[in-house]
TIVO-672090 format. One record per residue (C-alpha): residue in one letter; x, y, z. Coordinates in steps of 0.001 Angstrom, whole numbers, plus 500000, padded with zeros to 6 digits. Layout:
<node 'A',<X,Y,Z>>
...
// end
This chain:
<node 'X',<613460,891576,188955>>
<node 'X',<613621,890513,192576>>
<node 'X',<610442,889680,194364>>
<node 'X',<609831,890351,198001>>
<node 'X',<608000,887649,199874>>
<node 'X',<605162,888994,201903>>
<node 'X',<605244,888020,205586>>
<node 'X',<602441,885735,206547>>
<node 'X',<600484,886685,209693>>
<node 'X',<601157,884507,212732>>
<node 'X',<598591,881815,213203>>
<node 'X',<596228,882511,216067>>
<node 'X',<596245,879950,218848>>
<node 'X',<593737,877251,218236>>
<node 'X',<590700,877544,220470>>
<node 'X',<590003,873870,219883>>
<node 'X',<593330,872834,221435>>
<node 'X',<592700,875058,224464>>
<node 'X',<589248,873575,224900>>
<node 'X',<590646,870051,224662>>
<node 'X',<593358,870879,227199>>
<node 'X',<590828,872395,229620>>
<node 'X',<588506,869424,229240>>
<node 'X',<591392,867033,229887>>
<node 'X',<592311,868916,233065>>
<node 'X',<588704,868823,234299>>
<node 'X',<588464,865098,233571>>
<node 'X',<591726,864390,235396>>
<node 'X',<590607,866415,238432>>
<node 'X',<587219,864677,238572>>
<node 'X',<588828,861244,238184>>
<node 'X',<591361,862045,240922>>
<node 'X',<588653,863178,243356>>
<node 'X',<586584,860086,242563>>
<node 'X',<589596,857847,243102>>
<node 'X',<590300,859481,246470>>
<node 'X',<586691,859059,247590>>
<node 'X',<586050,855560,246240>>
<node 'X',<589506,854284,247148>>
<node 'X',<589259,855474,250757>>
<node 'X',<590063,852050,252312>>
<node 'X',<593378,851983,250423>>
<node 'X',<594272,855646,249985>>
<node 'X',<593569,856844,253533>>
<node 'X',<596024,854427,255264>>
<node 'X',<598698,855430,252736>>
<node 'X',<598102,859140,253390>>
<node 'X',<598218,858617,257171>>
<node 'X',<601440,856612,256832>>
<node 'X',<603057,859340,254725>>
<node 'X',<602103,862037,257258>>
<node 'X',<603376,859897,260136>>
<node 'X',<606652,859309,258291>>
<node 'X',<607023,863072,257878>>
<node 'X',<606242,863575,261566>>
<node 'X',<608744,860939,262704>>
<node 'X',<611477,861658,260165>>
<node 'X',<613227,864164,262454>>
<node 'X',<614076,861669,265244>>
<node 'X',<615105,859098,262610>>
<node 'X',<617512,861632,261091>>
<node 'X',<618809,862424,264583>>
<node 'X',<619512,858734,265192>>
<node 'X',<621157,858430,261770>>
<node 'X',<623564,861218,262689>>
<node 'X',<624437,859111,265776>>
<node 'X',<625561,856270,263466>>
<node 'X',<622373,854223,263973>>
<node 'X',<621235,852657,260668>>
<node 'X',<617907,853895,259386>>
<node 'X',<616208,850499,259562>>
<node 'X',<617020,850255,263273>>
<node 'X',<616296,853921,263943>>
<node 'X',<612944,853631,262165>>
<node 'X',<612045,850581,264259>>
<node 'X',<612956,852395,267480>>
<node 'X',<610960,855499,266568>>
<node 'X',<607887,853787,265078>>
<node 'X',<607406,851173,267765>>
<node 'X',<608357,853644,270491>>
<node 'X',<605651,856028,269243>>
<node 'X',<603251,853087,269025>>
<node 'X',<603985,852223,272652>>
<node 'X',<603299,855801,273733>>
<node 'X',<600030,855821,271776>>
<node 'X',<598925,852514,273297>>
<node 'X',<599820,853772,276785>>
<node 'X',<597866,856983,276259>>
<node 'X',<594937,854996,274920>>
<node 'X',<595029,852697,277943>>
<node 'X',<594693,855736,280208>>
<node 'X',<591567,856793,278319>>
<node 'X',<589873,853407,277984>>
<node 'X',<588719,853040,281587>>
<node 'X',<587233,856574,281886>>
<node 'X',<585545,856147,278498>>
<node 'X',<583988,852810,279516>>
<node 'X',<582785,854263,282827>>
<node 'X',<581267,857283,281122>>
<node 'X',<579515,855233,278423>>
<node 'X',<578101,852815,281007>>
<node 'X',<576567,855720,282907>>
<node 'X',<575562,857646,279780>>
<node 'X',<571765,857049,279993>>
<node 'X',<571528,858367,283550>>
<node 'X',<573893,861207,282722>>
<node 'X',<571883,862250,279669>>
<node 'X',<568665,862213,281716>>
<node 'X',<570280,864293,284446>>
<node 'X',<571653,866837,281974>>
<node 'X',<568291,867007,280223>>
<node 'X',<566552,867780,283505>>
<node 'X',<568963,870594,284303>>
<node 'X',<568751,872033,280825>>
<node 'X',<564955,872086,281119>>
<node 'X',<565274,873965,284392>>
<node 'X',<567563,876508,282772>>
<node 'X',<565282,876873,279739>>
<node 'X',<562021,876918,281704>>
<node 'X',<560342,879639,279608>>
<node 'X',<561025,877679,276421>>
<node 'X',<559641,874516,278032>>
<node 'X',<556417,876333,278979>>
<node 'X',<556081,877563,275410>>
<node 'X',<556567,874027,274093>>
<node 'X',<553934,872675,276477>>
<node 'X',<551451,875274,275255>>
<node 'X',<552147,874248,271673>>
<node 'X',<551637,870577,272599>>
<node 'X',<548250,871357,274180>>
<node 'X',<547146,873236,271071>>
<node 'X',<548229,870312,268897>>
<node 'X',<546284,867886,271103>>
<node 'X',<543103,869956,270818>>
<node 'X',<543338,870208,267032>>
<node 'X',<544126,866491,266521>>
<node 'X',<541062,864416,265453>>
<node 'X',<539830,862053,268151>>
<node 'X',<540545,858373,267696>>
<node 'X',<537691,855981,266834>>
<node 'X',<536260,854396,270020>>
<node 'X',<537356,850783,270452>>
<node 'X',<540042,851033,267782>>
<node 'X',<543280,849361,268656>>
<node 'X',<546580,850978,267796>>
<node 'X',<548525,849174,265091>>
<node 'X',<551007,846633,266352>>
<node 'X',<554640,847671,266168>>
<node 'X',<557513,845269,265772>>
<node 'X',<560936,846407,266903>>
<node 'X',<564088,844493,266102>>
<node 'X',<566802,844916,268667>>
<node 'X',<570079,845767,267053>>
<node 'X',<573566,845162,268407>>
<node 'X',<574595,847087,271490>>
<node 'X',<576915,850061,271524>>
<node 'X',<579971,848146,272691>>
<node 'X',<579262,845361,270220>>
<node 'X',<579154,847840,267329>>
<node 'X',<582343,849505,268520>>
<node 'X',<584021,846128,268826>>
<node 'X',<583060,845146,265281>>
<node 'X',<584267,848481,263918>>
<node 'X',<587552,848149,265819>>
<node 'X',<588114,844653,264414>>
<node 'X',<587431,845885,260881>>
<node 'X',<590020,848656,261342>>
<node 'X',<592805,846321,262512>>
<node 'X',<594134,845538,258980>>
<node 'X',<594232,849253,258112>>
<node 'X',<596045,850063,261376>>
<node 'X',<598649,847356,260711>>
<node 'X',<599091,848686,257176>>
<node 'X',<599719,852188,258518>>
<node 'X',<602281,850945,261065>>
<node 'X',<604341,848844,258682>>
<node 'X',<604122,851294,255771>>
<node 'X',<605325,854078,258072>>
<node 'X',<608269,851905,259107>>
<node 'X',<609201,851084,255506>>
<node 'X',<608995,854742,254454>>
<node 'X',<611290,855767,257303>>
<node 'X',<613652,852824,256876>>
<node 'X',<614117,853482,253144>>
<node 'X',<615420,856987,253875>>
<node 'X',<616872,858875,250872>>
<node 'X',<616323,855838,248631>>
<node 'X',<612562,856439,248454>>
<node 'X',<613054,860130,247637>>
<node 'X',<615491,859208,244864>>
<node 'X',<613084,856676,243354>>
<node 'X',<610223,859182,243536>>
<node 'X',<612350,861876,241885>>
<node 'X',<613144,859516,239017>>
<node 'X',<609480,859006,238114>>
<node 'X',<608487,862680,238338>>
<node 'X',<608359,864868,235194>>
<node 'X',<611756,866271,234268>>
<node 'X',<613538,863184,235501>>
<node 'X',<616785,864319,233880>>
<node 'X',<617251,866682,236815>>
<node 'X',<616893,863982,239458>>
<node 'X',<619214,865711,241924>>
<node 'X',<617094,868882,241860>>
<node 'X',<613849,867004,242464>>
<node 'X',<615448,864978,245228>>
<node 'X',<616574,868204,246903>>
<node 'X',<613068,869660,246559>>
<node 'X',<611508,866542,248099>>
<node 'X',<614012,866675,250950>>
<node 'X',<613148,870339,251651>>
<node 'X',<609418,869541,251578>>
<node 'X',<609984,866694,254040>>
<node 'X',<612000,868838,256466>>
<node 'X',<609590,871807,256448>>
<node 'X',<606497,869621,256728>>
<node 'X',<607967,867442,259482>>
<node 'X',<608784,870539,261564>>
<node 'X',<605249,871846,261145>>
<node 'X',<603637,868499,262032>>
<node 'X',<605873,868042,265070>>
<node 'X',<605137,871566,266330>>
<node 'X',<601371,871245,265738>>
<node 'X',<601318,867879,267531>>
<node 'X',<603203,869372,270466>>
<node 'X',<600777,872313,270665>>
<node 'X',<597674,870099,270551>>
<node 'X',<599136,867756,273158>>
<node 'X',<599768,870754,275388>>
<node 'X',<596161,871888,274890>>
<node 'X',<594984,868441,275985>>
<node 'X',<597193,868393,279076>>
<node 'X',<596232,871924,280182>>
<node 'X',<592546,871194,279544>>
<node 'X',<592714,868033,281649>>
<node 'X',<594422,869915,284502>>
<node 'X',<591880,872761,284329>>
<node 'X',<588900,870405,284393>>
<node 'X',<590444,868413,287232>>
<node 'X',<590964,871662,289127>>
<node 'X',<587304,872688,288839>>
<node 'X',<586115,869212,289826>>
<node 'X',<584915,867699,286532>>
<node 'X',<585304,863889,286596>>
<node 'X',<587124,861979,283837>>
<node 'X',<589329,865005,283189>>
<node 'X',<591940,862844,281407>>
<node 'X',<589309,861632,278943>>
<node 'X',<588163,865159,278082>>
<node 'X',<591749,866368,277839>>
<node 'X',<592645,863600,275383>>
<node 'X',<589540,864374,273368>>
<node 'X',<590472,868062,273318>>
<node 'X',<593957,867203,272003>>
<node 'X',<592570,865113,269125>>
<node 'X',<589762,867515,268206>>
<node 'X',<592164,870455,268204>>
<node 'X',<593550,869085,264929>>
<node 'X',<590182,869934,263359>>
<node 'X',<590017,873686,262723>>
<node 'X',<586931,875636,263809>>
<node 'X',<584700,872619,264445>>
<node 'X',<587090,870855,266835>>
<node 'X',<587235,873522,269570>>
<node 'X',<583467,874133,269286>>
<node 'X',<582768,870409,269709>>
<node 'X',<585128,870209,272687>>
<node 'X',<583435,873191,274351>>
<node 'X',<580020,871555,273936>>
<node 'X',<581271,868244,275359>>
<node 'X',<582888,869976,278341>>
<node 'X',<579654,871889,278953>>
<node 'X',<577684,868639,278881>>
<node 'X',<580101,866987,281341>>
<node 'X',<579963,869992,283673>>
<node 'X',<576155,870092,283647>>
<node 'X',<576137,866402,284565>>
<node 'X',<578442,867103,287510>>
<node 'X',<577287,870369,289078>>
<node 'X',<573741,871263,290093>>
<node 'X',<574481,874983,290043>>
<node 'X',<574410,876163,286385>>
<node 'X',<576730,879064,287178>>
<node 'X',<579359,876689,288537>>
<node 'X',<578860,874353,285563>>
<node 'X',<579786,877162,283175>>
<node 'X',<583233,877526,284784>>
<node 'X',<584550,874416,282997>>
<node 'X',<583681,875495,279422>>
<node 'X',<584875,879021,280257>>
<node 'X',<588268,877561,281222>>
<node 'X',<588497,875656,277945>>
<node 'X',<587511,878719,275902>>
<node 'X',<590262,880701,277674>>
<node 'X',<592790,877929,276924>>
<node 'X',<591763,877888,273263>>
<node 'X',<592027,881673,272935>>
<node 'X',<595529,881678,274433>>
<node 'X',<596623,878793,272202>>
<node 'X',<595111,880236,269038>>
<node 'X',<596260,883833,269493>>
<node 'X',<599549,883508,271382>>
<node 'X',<601061,880011,271471>>
<node 'X',<600442,878913,267876>>
<node 'X',<601649,882174,266232>>
<node 'X',<604706,882213,268502>>
<node 'X',<605771,878578,267938>>
<node 'X',<604691,878055,264346>>
<node 'X',<605278,881532,262994>>
<node 'X',<605820,881191,259274>>
<node 'X',<605612,877416,259387>>
<node 'X',<601864,877787,258927>>
<node 'X',<601762,879629,255600>>
<node 'X',<598200,878575,254753>>
<node 'X',<595489,881227,254902>>
<node 'X',<592188,880740,256702>>
<node 'X',<590167,880396,253501>>
<node 'X',<592430,877566,252312>>
<node 'X',<592138,875854,255698>>
<node 'X',<588341,876075,255623>>
<node 'X',<588173,874777,252043>>
<node 'X',<590567,871977,252945>>
<node 'X',<588346,871069,255892>>
<node 'X',<585293,870901,253640>>
<node 'X',<587078,868964,250898>>
<node 'X',<588885,866324,252961>>
<node 'X',<585955,866026,255361>>
<node 'X',<583652,865332,252408>>
<node 'X',<586035,862750,250932>>
<node 'X',<587093,860843,254072>>
<node 'X',<584697,861927,256820>>
<node 'X',<586058,862487,260337>>
<node 'X',<589610,861234,259533>>
<node 'X',<589706,863661,256613>>
<node 'X',<588646,866542,258854>>
<node 'X',<591414,865668,261337>>
<node 'X',<593993,865513,258523>>
<node 'X',<592726,868624,256705>>
<node 'X',<595259,871139,258063>>
<node 'X',<598348,868868,257686>>
<node 'X',<597339,867847,254160>>
<node 'X',<596601,871427,253078>>
<node 'X',<599952,872505,254502>>
<node 'X',<601759,869691,252666>>
<node 'X',<600111,870777,249395>>
<node 'X',<601095,874411,250035>>
<node 'X',<604745,873563,250815>>
<node 'X',<604984,871301,247776>>
<node 'X',<603580,874001,245500>>
<node 'X',<606091,876529,246872>>
<node 'X',<608980,874246,245884>>
<node 'X',<607699,873279,242422>>
<node 'X',<608017,876184,239937>>
<node 'X',<605082,875112,237754>>
<node 'X',<602778,875175,240814>>
<node 'X',<603981,878415,242421>>
<node 'X',<600818,880297,241478>>
<node 'X',<598610,877733,243187>>
<node 'X',<600874,877880,246242>>
<node 'X',<600510,881666,246272>>
<node 'X',<596731,881236,246232>>
<node 'X',<596876,879016,249331>>
<node 'X',<599362,881212,251193>>
<node 'X',<598920,884188,253491>>
// end
């Protein structure tokens, strides 16, 4: 008599294995964030060098198509860009030194004009001070105030000089690492593809990395061009309304425009401060920040959508979260690099099938 084997029910997925997998993911994420934050002196120069290599890869490819070897093309592009940066910095050094040297008098002047503008608030504060004086217990007759000892710290320029000297090794690391990344060309992409998961399909990963490089380099180049244009137009506008050191404020506007939300607000406040220090008439002083706000509105609503288009696929929530995250990890440099880094992550996720869902979360 034949017997029929009863089918056994399929085993339910183990909740223990899912819990272990989730815990492992959390631990890896926490360790990665800690490594990024603690390893800032090493990781940040590497990240900057990678972004610069993506930014400068287009002219290196153009030179390679003109039969110029990559090691020579990379040297031309890297040290040519370094020369332009040094020249631009030299234009800003003298105005910055002049402004810092006159900063105490300027701050006092601006404070006086702000008090004149906010006269009702000043009167209210004076009333509060008088009430506080009346309610404060009187000091004991003949009592001497306690002696205070103040230690004079290093001056502003001395502190800046020490910080600049401490940043020299990192700057040299960024320069030479950028050169080596550009000079290696496809070789570095091939080596990176070989160590990624699924290394049997090296050609596919190398193609994906090449697409990520091309898309990201176009975005970085376009964003840099837009922010440079904002700086130039801001400098011309401030020069036209009579604000001194217009080149300094224009350069500052170009750099701060890389920081979303906070950058334009900071620039507007700085321009307002400079205008109040220049013009006695408050109405005339407001012309300068009004010009910058108009420039920012045109750039943000017309120029950037027209030039970038779909090259900026990151939504505003992702940009804001990236600003908070990278600003928390690396401070001001992280805030400046927040949009490029978030865009790089988004483009990479779009080209890696296992990360498509995360890329969709970051996208528009």
